[in-house]
C-alpha positions in Angstrom: 186.8 80.6 217.1 185.7 77.3 218.6 188.3 74.4 217.9 191.6 75.7 217.5 193.1 74.2 220.9 193.7 77.5 222.1 193.6 76.9 225.8 195.7 73.8 225.1 198.3 76.1 223.9 197.9 78.4 226.7 198.4 75.5 229.0 201.3 74.4 227.8 203.1 77.5 227.2 202.7 78.5 230.6 204.2 75.3 231.8 207.3 76.2 229.6 207.2 79.1 231.1 207.4 77.2 235.2 210.4 75.7 233.6 212.1 78.8 231.5 211.0 82.1 232.8 214.1 83.4 232.0 213.6 82.9 228.4 210.1 84.3 228.0 211.0 87.9 230.2 214.2 88.1 227.7 211.2 87.4 224.5 208.8 89.8 226.1 212.0 92.5 227.1 212.7 92.6 223.4 209.2 93.2 222.5 208.5 95.7 225.2 212.2 97.8 223.9 211.4 97.8 220.3 207.7 99.7 220.6 209.4 102.3 222.9 212.1 102.9 220.2 209.5 102.9 217.8 206.4 104.9 219.7 208.1 106.3 223.5 207.8 105.2 226.4 204.4 107.3 227.4 201.9 104.5 227.9 198.9 107.6 226.9 200.6 108.2 223.7 202.0 104.4 223.0 198.8 102.1 223.1 201.4 98.9 221.8 203.1 99.6 224.8 200.4 99.5 227.2 199.2 96.1 225.2 202.4 94.8 225.9 202.6 96.0 229.7 199.6 94.1 229.9 201.0 90.5 228.1 204.1 91.2 230.4 202.3 91.2 233.3 200.1 88.0 232.2 203.3 86.3 232.2 204.4 87.2 236.1 206.9 89.1 234.8 208.0 92.2 237.4 207.5 95.7 237.4 210.8 96.2 238.3 211.9 94.2 234.6 209.4 96.3 232.9 210.1 99.4 234.3 214.0 99.1 233.7 212.9 97.5 230.0 211.5 100.7 229.7 214.2 103.1 230.7 216.9 101.3 228.9 215.2 101.1 225.8 214.2 104.8 225.9 217.4 105.9 226.5 220.0 107.4 223.9 222.7 105.1 224.7 221.1 102.0 224.1 221.6 100.6 220.4 219.2 97.7 220.1 217.2 97.5 216.7 215.3 94.6 216.1 212.2 94.3 213.3 209.5 91.9 213.1 209.5 89.7 210.7 206.7 87.4 210.2 207.5 83.6 208.6 204.9 81.5 206.9 205.4 77.5 206.0 204.2 74.6 206.2 204.7 71.6 208.7 204.8 67.9 208.5 201.7 66.6 206.6 200.8 70.0 205.6 200.1 72.1 208.8 200.2 75.6 208.0 202.5 77.4 210.6 203.1 81.5 211.1 206.0 82.3 213.3 206.1 85.9 214.4 210.1 87.4 215.4 212.4 90.4 216.5 215.3 89.5 214.8 218.6 92.4 214.9 220.0 90.0 212.4 217.2 88.9 209.3 220.2 86.5 207.9 220.5 84.4 211.2 217.1 84.7 211.6 215.3 83.3 208.4 218.3 80.6 208.4 217.5 79.0 211.6 213.6 79.1 210.7 214.7 77.4 207.6 216.5 74.8 209.4 213.5 74.1 211.5 210.9 73.4 208.4 213.4 71.3 207.1 214.4 69.4 209.6 211.0 68.8 210.8 209.7 67.3 207.2 208.1 70.6 206.4 209.1 74.1 204.1 209.4 77.4 204.8 207.2 79.7 202.2 206.9 82.7 200.8 204.9 85.6 202.1 201.2 84.9 201.8 201.8 80.9 201.8 199.9 80.0 204.2 198.4 83.5 205.6 194.6 83.1 203.6 194.6 80.3 206.4 194.3 82.8 209.3 192.2 85.7 210.1 193.6 88.1 212.9 192.0 88.4 216.0 191.7 89.9 219.5 191.8 86.9 221.8 191.3 87.1 225.4 191.0 84.5 227.9 189.4 84.5 230.9 189.9 81.6 233.9 186.2 80.6 233.9 186.7 78.9 238.0 183.9 80.5 240.2 182.4 83.2 237.5 179.3 83.1 236.1 179.2 82.2 232.3 176.1 84.7 231.7 177.7 87.6 233.2 181.5 87.5 232.0 179.6 87.3 228.4 177.3 90.3 229.3 180.6 92.5 230.3 182.7 91.2 227.3 179.4 92.6 224.6 179.3 95.6 226.5 182.7 96.2 226.0 182.7 95.6 222.4 183.4 92.0 222.0 182.5 90.4 218.5 182.0 86.9 220.0 182.1 85.0 223.2 183.1 81.1 223.6 182.9 78.5 226.5 183.1 75.2 225.2 186.2 73.2 227.3 185.0 74.3 230.8 188.3 76.0 232.0 188.3 79.6 230.0 185.7 82.2 228.8 187.5 83.4 225.0 186.6 86.6 223.9 187.4 87.6 220.3 187.8 90.9 219.4 188.8 93.3 216.5 192.6 92.8 215.7 192.6 97.3 216.3 189.8 96.9 219.7 191.9 94.3 222.0 193.2 96.7 224.1 190.0 98.7 224.5 187.8 95.9 225.2 190.5 94.1 227.4 191.0 97.6 229.7 186.9 97.9 229.9 187.0 94.3 231.2 189.8 94.8 233.5 187.9 98.0 234.8 185.1 95.7 236.2 188.1 93.6 238.0 188.8 91.0 235.2 192.5 89.7 235.0 193.8 87.6 232.0 195.5 84.0 231.2 196.2 85.9 227.7 195.3 88.7 226.1 196.9 89.4 222.5 196.2 89.9 219.1 196.7 86.5 217.3 196.5 84.6 213.9 193.4 82.8 214.2 193.0 79.7 212.0 189.4 79.1 209.3 190.3 75.8 209.0 192.2 72.7 211.3 194.3 69.8 210.5 194.8 66.7 211.8 197.6 64.6 212.5 197.0 60.7 212.6 200.3 59.6 211.8 203.0 59.5 214.6 205.6 60.5 212.7 203.8 63.6 211.6 202.7 64.2 215.0 206.5 64.0 216.5 208.1 66.1 213.7 205.2 69.0 214.2 206.0 68.9 218.4 210.0 69.2 217.5 208.7 71.5 214.9 207.4 73.8 217.9 209.7 73.0 220.5 212.3 74.3 218.3 210.7 77.3 217.3 209.6 78.2 221.0 213.3 77.9 222.1 214.8 80.2 219.5 215.1 83.6 221.4 213.9 85.5 217.9 210.6 83.9 218.0 207.6 85.6 220.2 204.6 83.8 218.7 203.9 80.4 217.1 200.6 79.9 215.1 199.4 77.0 213.3 196.2 75.5 212.8 197.3 71.5 213.7 194.3 70.0 215.7 196.2 69.3 218.5 194.8 67.1 220.8 194.2 68.2 224.3 197.1 67.2 227.3 195.5 65.7 230.0 195.2 67.7 233.0 197.8 65.9 236.1 196.1 65.2 239.1 
């Protein structure tokens, strides 16, 4: 689990959120709409909806926005149809990249993905081309400030977590079986914990370092281009990106 720079990625995402909240809300809204259409608006019958609502709240999406999206998606007049497509490819210098998308036009999205990878010195691969380098895991992040490490670890393991890490001084990383993430999150929430993030993630088994400045610039540009695309929900990679320094 350790060493995949997940916390620096979350911090970067938060900065992006602060700068472009409307785009983040749109992406999460699309995800909510898809799971409502697939499994209905009832939380007790749709565990995926519960997971996405937790994700929305972690991103500070207002409750009224969430309720409005659910109501619209459950309505008979809603014609939005999104499908989930996962793309795999290599960035510059062989960095493995997994991109989760929700799209209503697979041709448009595939074209965009191919363009981004080509433009940044990489290439879009076939299904399975990089997925073997990642493990699907539930990943829950809790801010460490003001909390006792042993207390949080005991609570996480009691809730059913598989692993617990605390290495960067800022965040407790709790990993779970991907199918148990919601249950572990709910158990910790019942104990009063709040989360920086709680999601099912693609965790890399090995990391790739970049030393060439041009390759680093291209990798950063690839991530930026992907993040700006409305169809892209999540980006996972095995780049051992350096931690961004905290600003005083």
